[in-house]
C-alpha positions as CSV (number, residue, x, y, z in Angstrom):
1,M,16.2,-28.1,-12.8
2,R,17.3,-31.3,-14.5
3,R,21.0,-31.6,-14.0
4,P,22.7,-32.0,-11.2
5,N,25.4,-30.0,-10.8
6,F,23.7,-27.2,-8.8
7,L,22.7,-29.2,-6.6
8,E,26.1,-31.1,-6.1
9,S,27.8,-28.4,-4.6
10,L,25.2,-27.9,-2.0
11,Y,24.7,-31.7,-0.8
12,D,25.8,-35.2,-1.2
13,L,23.9,-36.8,-4.1
14,D,25.8,-39.9,-3.8
15,R,25.2,-40.3,-0.3
16,L,21.5,-39.0,0.4
17,P,19.4,-42.3,-1.2
18,S,17.3,-43.2,-3.8
19,T,13.3,-43.6,-3.8
20,D,13.6,-45.5,-6.9
21,R,14.2,-49.5,-6.2
22,R,15.9,-49.1,-9.3
23,F,18.8,-46.8,-8.6
24,T,21.1,-45.7,-5.6
25,T,21.5,-42.7,-5.0
26,A,19.6,-39.4,-5.2
27,R,22.4,-39.0,-8.1
28,D,20.5,-41.6,-9.8
29,D,17.2,-40.5,-9.6
30,I,17.9,-37.0,-11.4
31,V,19.7,-38.7,-13.9
32,Q,17.2,-40.8,-14.5
33,H,14.3,-38.6,-14.2
34,R,15.1,-35.3,-14.8
35,I,17.9,-35.7,-18.4
36,N,17.1,-39.4,-19.5
37,N,13.0,-38.0,-19.1
38,P,13.0,-34.8,-17.9
39,L,8.6,-35.1,-18.5
40,D,8.6,-37.4,-15.3
41,W,9.4,-34.6,-12.4
42,P,8.2,-30.7,-12.7
43,D,11.0,-28.3,-12.4
44,D,10.2,-27.3,-8.9
45,W,10.6,-30.7,-7.9
46,V,13.2,-30.0,-6.0
47,F,11.3,-28.1,-3.1
48,E,8.8,-31.0,-2.2
49,D,11.9,-33.5,-1.8
50,P,12.4,-34.3,1.5
51,R,15.8,-35.4,0.8
52,F,16.5,-31.8,0.7
53,Q,14.3,-30.3,3.3
54,L,13.8,-27.1,1.1
55,L,10.3,-27.0,3.0
56,D,10.6,-28.2,6.2
57,G,14.2,-28.0,7.1
58,P,16.4,-25.8,9.1
59,D,16.6,-21.9,7.7
60,E,20.3,-22.1,6.9
61,V,19.5,-25.0,4.2
62,L,16.6,-22.7,2.3
63,L,19.1,-19.9,2.5
64,A,22.7,-21.6,1.4
65,F,20.2,-22.5,-1.4
66,L,18.7,-18.9,-2.1
67,A,22.2,-17.7,-1.7
68,R,23.7,-20.4,-4.4
69,L,21.2,-19.4,-6.8
70,V,22.5,-15.5,-6.9
71,H,26.4,-17.4,-6.4
72,P,28.7,-15.8,-10.0
73,E,29.4,-19.5,-10.9
74,V,25.7,-19.9,-11.3
75,Q,23.9,-16.4,-12.9
76,P,27.1,-14.2,-13.8
77,D,25.5,-11.8,-15.0
78,A,25.5,-9.1,-11.7
79,D,22.8,-7.2,-12.8
80,Q,20.1,-10.0,-13.3
81,S,22.0,-11.1,-9.5
82,S,21.6,-8.3,-7.9
83,R,17.6,-7.7,-9.3
84,R,17.1,-11.3,-7.4
85,V,19.0,-10.3,-4.3
86,E,15.9,-7.4,-4.1
87,E,13.5,-9.4,-4.8
88,L,14.8,-12.5,-2.4
89,N,15.6,-9.4,0.7
90,R,12.0,-8.0,0.7
91,L,10.7,-12.1,0.8
92,L,12.7,-12.6,4.0
93,G,13.0,-9.4,5.2
94,P,9.3,-10.6,7.6
95,D,11.4,-12.9,8.7
96,G,14.8,-11.2,9.8
97,W,17.1,-12.5,7.1
98,T,18.4,-9.9,4.7
99,F,21.7,-11.2,1.9
100,R,24.8,-9.0,1.7
101,A,27.5,-10.0,-0.6
102,F,30.8,-9.9,1.6
103,E,33.5,-11.1,-0.7
104,F,33.7,-10.6,-4.7
105,L,34.4,-13.5,-7.2
106,S,36.3,-11.6,-10.6
107,G,34.4,-7.9,-10.0
108,R,31.1,-10.4,-9.2
109,P,29.8,-10.3,-5.6
110,I,29.2,-13.5,-3.4
111,Y,25.7,-13.2,-1.3
112,K,25.2,-14.5,1.6
113,A,22.8,-14.2,4.5
114,V,22.9,-12.3,7.2
115,P,19.7,-11.8,10.2
116,T,18.6,-8.4,10.3
117,Q,15.2,-6.3,11.8
118,P,12.4,-7.9,10.5
119,T,11.0,-5.4,8.2
120,G,7.1,-6.3,8.5
121,P,4.0,-8.0,6.5
122,V,5.6,-8.5,2.2
123,V,3.4,-5.9,-0.2
124,S,2.9,-8.3,-3.0
125,L,4.0,-5.4,-6.0
126,P,2.6,-4.2,-8.3
127,L,1.1,-2.1,-5.6
128,A,-1.4,0.1,-7.2
129,D,-3.6,3.2,-6.7
130,D,-6.6,2.0,-5.2
131,D,-5.4,-1.2,-3.4
132,T,-6.3,-0.3,-0.4
133,G,-5.3,-3.7,1.3
134,K,-1.7,-2.6,0.3
135,L,-1.7,0.4,1.7
136,D,-2.7,0.1,4.6
137,L,0.0,-3.0,4.6
138,V,2.6,0.4,4.0
139,L,1.1,2.3,6.5
140,G,1.8,-0.3,9.2
141,Q,5.2,-0.5,8.2
142,T,5.7,2.9,9.1
143,Y,4.1,2.1,12.3
144,S,6.6,0.0,12.5
145,L,10.1,2.5,11.9
146,L,8.7,4.7,14.0
147,D,8.4,2.5,16.7
148,R,11.9,1.2,16.0
149,D,13.4,4.7,16.3
150,G,11.6,6.0,19.6
151,E,8.9,8.5,17.1
152,E,6.4,7.8,19.6
153,V,3.7,10.8,18.8
154,A,3.8,10.2,15.3
155,R,3.8,6.7,16.0
156,D,-0.2,6.6,18.3
157,L,-1.1,9.3,15.4
158,L,-0.9,7.7,12.5
159,R,-3.1,4.7,13.7
160,A,-5.6,7.0,13.4
161,T,-5.1,7.3,9.9
162,T,-6.2,5.7,6.1
163,L,-3.7,6.1,3.1
164,T,-4.6,6.6,0.1
165,L,-2.7,8.0,-3.1
166,R,-3.2,10.2,-5.5
167,R,-1.8,12.5,-8.6
168,D,-0.6,15.6,-7.6
169,G,-0.1,17.0,-11.5
170,G,3.9,17.0,-11.0
171,I,6.4,15.5,-13.5
172,Y,8.2,12.6,-12.2
173,H,12.2,11.9,-13.7
174,P,14.1,8.7,-12.9
175,M,17.0,9.0,-15.0
176,P,17.7,12.3,-16.4
177,G,17.9,12.3,-20.0
178,D,16.3,9.0,-20.1
179,R,13.0,11.5,-22.7
180,W,10.8,9.0,-20.1
181,T,8.7,10.8,-17.8
182,D,5.0,10.1,-16.0
183,D,3.1,11.7,-13.2
184,T,3.7,11.8,-9.5
185,Y,1.4,10.8,-6.8
186,E,1.3,12.7,-3.3
187,A,0.7,10.3,0.0
188,V,-2.7,11.3,1.7
189,L,-3.3,10.9,4.6
190,T,-7.0,10.8,6.5
191,V,-7.4,11.6,9.5
192,D,-10.6,12.9,12.9
193,R,-10.2,16.7,11.9
194,A,-10.2,16.7,15.4
195,L,-6.3,15.5,15.0
196,L,-5.1,18.1,12.3
197,P,-3.9,20.4,14.9
198,A,-1.6,17.6,16.7
199,F,-0.2,16.7,12.7
200,T,2.7,19.5,13.5
201,A,5.9,20.2,10.4
202,A,7.8,17.4,12.8
203,V,5.3,15.1,12.8
204,T,4.7,15.2,9.3
205,D,7.9,15.2,8.3
206,A,8.7,12.5,10.7
207,I,6.1,10.3,9.0
208,W,7.0,11.1,5.7
209,Q,10.7,9.8,6.3
210,R,9.8,6.1,7.0
211,L,6.2,6.6,4.4
212,E,9.0,7.9,1.8
213,S,11.9,4.3,2.4
214,V,8.4,2.2,2.7
215,L,7.4,3.2,-0.7
216,A,10.4,2.5,-2.9
217,R,10.8,-0.9,-1.1
218,V,7.6,-1.3,-3.1
219,Q,8.9,0.4,-6.1
220,R,6.3,3.6,-5.9
221,E,9.1,6.1,-6.1
222,D,6.4,8.1,-8.2
223,V,4.6,9.3,-4.9
224,Q,6.9,12.5,-3.9
225,S,4.9,14.5,-1.1
226,L,3.2,13.6,1.8
227,V,-0.2,15.5,2.4
228,V,-2.6,15.4,6.4
229,E,-6.2,15.9,5.5
230,G,-9.9,16.1,7.1
231,D,-12.0,13.9,7.1
232,I,-15.6,15.7,6.4
233,G,-17.7,12.4,7.7
234,H,-20.2,10.6,6.2
235,L,-22.8,13.4,3.6
236,P,-25.3,13.4,3.7
237,T,-28.1,12.5,1.7
238,V,-29.6,14.3,-0.6
239,P,-33.0,14.1,-3.2
240,P,-32.8,13.8,-6.6
241,D,-34.7,16.8,-6.8
242,W,-33.3,18.6,-3.7
243,R,-33.7,22.2,-4.9
244,N,-37.4,22.1,-4.6
245,Q,-37.3,20.1,-1.1
246,T,-38.4,22.1,2.1
247,A,-36.3,23.4,3.9
248,E,-34.5,21.4,6.8
249,A,-36.1,19.9,9.4
250,G,-34.9,21.4,12.3
251,I,-34.7,25.4,11.1
252,L,-37.9,27.7,11.7
253,I,-38.8,30.1,8.6
254,E,-40.2,32.8,9.3
255,S,-42.3,35.5,7.4
256,I,-41.4,39.2,8.2
257,D,-44.3,40.6,6.7
258,D,-46.8,38.9,9.4
259,G,-44.2,38.4,11.7
260,Q,-44.9,34.5,11.8
261,V,-43.2,32.0,12.5
262,A,-43.7,28.5,10.2
263,S,-42.3,25.1,11.3
264,P,-40.9,23.5,8.6
265,G,-42.7,22.6,5.3
266,S,-44.9,24.8,5.4
267,L,-44.1,27.2,3.6
268,A,-42.8,26.8,-0.4
269,V,-39.6,28.2,-1.8
270,R,-41.4,30.7,-3.8
271,R,-45.1,30.9,-2.2
272,R,-47.0,31.1,1.1
273,A,-48.6,27.5,1.2
274,G,-52.3,27.6,0.7
275,M,-52.0,30.6,-1.6
276,P,-51.4,29.8,-5.1
277,H,-51.8,33.3,-6.1
278,A,-49.5,34.4,-3.1
279,N,-46.5,36.6,-3.3
280,P,-42.8,35.2,-4.5
281,L,-40.9,35.5,-1.3
282,V,-36.9,35.9,-1.3
283,C,-34.1,34.9,1.6
284,V,-33.2,38.1,3.0
285,G,-30.6,36.7,6.3
286,I,-30.2,33.6,8.0
287,N,-29.0,33.1,11.3
288,D,-28.2,29.5,14.0
289,D,-32.4,29.3,13.8
290,S,-34.0,30.5,11.2
291,L,-33.9,30.8,7.8
292,R,-35.7,34.5,7.6
293,I,-37.8,35.3,4.0
294,A,-40.0,38.8,3.0
295,D,-41.8,39.2,0.1
296,A,-39.5,40.2,-3.2
297,P,-38.9,43.4,-3.8
298,G,-42.3,45.1,-6.7
299,S,-44.3,43.1,-5.1
300,A,-48.1,43.5,-5.1
């Protein structure tokens, strides 16, 4: 910010004092340190200058400054202005502010900051498929929307879930006819298997309506659906040679031919322990308590 034109629409630069003993006013400072000697001050100097109260002043001071950045007199490109406002609203939402257009100048919007319902924590972009921290914030924002709308059952169930994203094999067409496509994704809520029956169609729809809107706000319109899955829990540890291991501890193995029940580990997979020339054994049945084995047919 080199010239005083922008700031003089917000401040009386001739009444603000100089911080340079050689000069009298803030305007003199700006001319000297940003026009005559542009390297004296960094480009973002105005945010740290206490005279302009942008860091620690009232909200209205900062909001007026930001509104001026997207004013048609400063930013005549309406599309560029709209993109800036979208980003500003994403950043200001958690503090309960949003910019809306109430007036127009030559057909271009003039934005004004107005109070709004706080939107929750900011999720920085981009939102990657495997960014668990950001995905949890997305889930938290969905929770807040359910709470706001009185969806108590869906809200309470959502608390126990984990959100991930995965490709679903579909094709996403953001603008028909633009010849650009990308894979679509599905949002996956993982929950304890015991809770699966509680995720009725009505509950799932209520969650997806809010989650879809949150994902769109963080530029993940490619997420097209919601799936609720049960958590299978921790997988057991399996040794590399698991195929050659004896039966799991706690399972009894019974030899049908002699009716004796052997303790786990006393029988090898194919032959009786301690009898290297014994007949091969084959599995003939299993129940909750024991694995039954018998001699292979035709063995001597």
